[in-house]
Phi, psi and omega in degrees: 000137187278128175293145185282339180276122179296141174269336177227128170231120182238131183231123173052043183282125178229143179214130182239132171246106190066233183270353187259127171278119175279328171236131190227059176099056182273124169242128187205135177232128184239132178255157176298140177094001178266137169255108186266112175279116190249098188233169182160160181295163177302137181085002184280347177115005185292307178300314182308307183302316184286323180291331170298307188290336173277356180080019185265344181229133183247175173094005179274165171242158187105188183235134176234117179241131178231129185053037179082351181260135170294115187288343175293334186247338183283160175278193184278357188300323183302332186291339175297343179259011182239140171249152186213132172235102179287160179300314176237124182231138175263109180272154169286081194283359175276350174271161172275172179297316180303316181292320188290315181291324176297313175305309181293322180299313183299323175301328181270005173096007179276159174287146183304320178293323180293316183296316180300317184293309183299317181296321180294316177304309183290325181299313178309309183296322177277009178082020182249015184293323184286341180250019182299325185255011175267150179300142180296332180296346176268004185278150170282167181303316179297323178291322178290326174297320175299321178298317178297316175302315180296321180297325182288339187245356181312315191267011173059059191288162174264339172233140182230119178258123185233116177252111187048057189289337181264011178305121176087353182279149182277163184302327179291316180299317177304313177300318180295315184292322177304312183289327172302314179301318185291320179294320180291321179295325174291342171275358176101010176283145179258134185233122172260119188242110181253128180198152173268000174275094192295327184290327180284317178300314182303320187276329186266345192264140173272342183206139183239126173242128180248122174259145177208121183057042176075009179232159178279117180269335178202150181206116180164176172295170179294318180300317179297320178294320177302311178298321179291326190248357176056041178238150185268336184228157178298329182297317182295317179298316177303313179296319181294315186280335176269347179071020178269105178236023182261001186307319181290318183288327174300314182298320186287325176297314184296321183287327178295324174295323176298320186271354186295136175249120182274124186272000000 
């Protein structure tokens, strides 16, 4: 059940790089228990919004409140209730998973023994137990992604930001992670899920927010967006609202270049 008190409130958020507004008046309220598919073309402002909420980007105008606190005035304590998986992350790959997760847990205030215990439990469930004491440098991309997911959840955060979290994972792991996200949402966790894989966003999200040119172009459940835009898939809705309809012609030109024989 969704709590009536917002965990995130954003009012008239604007961010400019040079002469260009990356965010141009974002208003957004998020409640506990929502899985938000946060989507948009490259450059639409998704990453900037998230980085502002994480306190990684300054210089914005407007108001951002998390857990009722204006983050421009609050200290860093609110960040201890947030988990984050960036699209591209550099792990300390000379460490083992045990060492890395214990280190991350300590940063979040966990005792080393607790962090190690929780990390091992989650690693075991995700199929990493046999590699838990191997250096991360020997891991596949999918294994590293699992370590990142575990590290984002070690401290039991109330808000989780995930940017392409299923990258590199096998089909079985994808199904497990999707179930995990649904269970976390039922416990009242708020989850921002950003991905370019529309069918996954469509299935996992209870609410979808589409950014385009720094503004919110759509906001609602998948069923609501279907009714509003008279389209049958999120990919079609995305295409309609962003105005990008060149995918077929570009694909045809690309394949023509592949098949071209130079005389």
